[in-house]
C-alpha positions in Angstrom: 0.0 0.0 0.0 1.3 3.4 -0.8 1.4 6.0 1.9 -0.4 8.6 -0.3 -3.4 6.2 -0.4 -3.8 6.6 3.3 -4.2 10.4 2.7 -6.9 10.3 0.0 -8.3 13.5 1.6 -5.1 15.5 1.1 -2.8 16.1 -1.8 0.4 14.7 -0.4 2.7 12.9 -2.8 4.5 9.6 -1.9 8.0 11.1 -1.8 6.9 13.7 0.7 5.3 11.1 3.0 8.3 8.8 2.7 10.7 11.6 3.6 8.6 12.3 6.7 8.5 8.6 7.6 12.2 8.3 7.2 12.9 11.4 9.3 14.4 13.4 6.5 11.8 16.2 7.1 9.9 17.2 10.3 6.6 18.1 8.6 4.8 17.9 5.3 2.4 20.8 5.2 0.5 20.5 8.5 1.3 16.8 9.0 4.0 15.8 11.5 5.4 12.3 12.1 2.9 11.6 15.0 0.0 12.4 12.6 1.5 10.1 9.9 2.0 7.3 12.4 -1.6 7.7 13.7 -3.0 7.5 10.2 -0.8 4.4 9.6 -2.1 2.8 12.8 -5.7 3.5 11.9 -5.5 2.5 8.3 -3.3 -0.5 7.9 -3.1 -4.1 9.2 -0.6 -4.8 11.9 1.8 -6.9 9.8 1.7 -4.3 7.0 2.6 -1.7 9.6 5.5 -3.8 10.9 6.7 -4.3 7.3 6.5 -0.6 6.6 8.1 0.9 9.8 10.2 -2.0 10.9 10.3 -3.7 14.3 13.0 -1.4 15.6 10.6 1.6 15.3 7.5 0.1 16.9 8.3 1.9 20.2 8.3 5.2 18.4 5.2 4.3 16.4 3.3 3.5 19.7 4.4 6.6 21.5 1.8 8.4 23.7 1.9 11.4 21.4 0.8 9.2 18.5 -1.8 7.3 20.5 -3.5 10.5 21.7 -4.1 11.4 18.0 -6.2 8.3 17.5 -9.9 9.2 17.8 -11.3 5.7 18.5 -11.0 4.9 22.2 -11.2 1.2 21.4 -8.4 1.3 18.9 -6.3 3.5 21.2 -6.8 1.0 24.0 -5.7 -1.9 21.7 -2.5 -0.1 20.7 -1.8 0.8 24.3 -2.1 -2.9 25.2 0.2 -3.8 22.3 2.7 -1.2 23.5 2.7 -2.7 27.0 3.2 -6.2 25.6 6.1 -5.1 23.4 7.8 -3.4 26.4 7.8 -6.6 28.5 
C-alpha cells in the first residue's frame, strides 16, 4: 500500500510522505510524524505496519503522542495494550 493512499483526503505525494516517515523532514504541510503514524495505525493491518516501519521503530510508532491522535477509544486501547506487551 502506498502512503499517499492513506491520505486520500489530502494532496500529499508519496515522496513527501516517505521523507517524513524516514525522518528526512519534520513536517509535510501540517502533517507531522505523529500524525503520519496515527494514520498508519488506523488505516493498515498490523503486519503491514511492521513491514512498513520495521520492528525497531515500533516503540516510536506507539508513542503516547501518537496514540492520543487516534480518535477511536477502542483502537487507542488496543494499541496501548500492544505497547505494553512489546515493552515486557
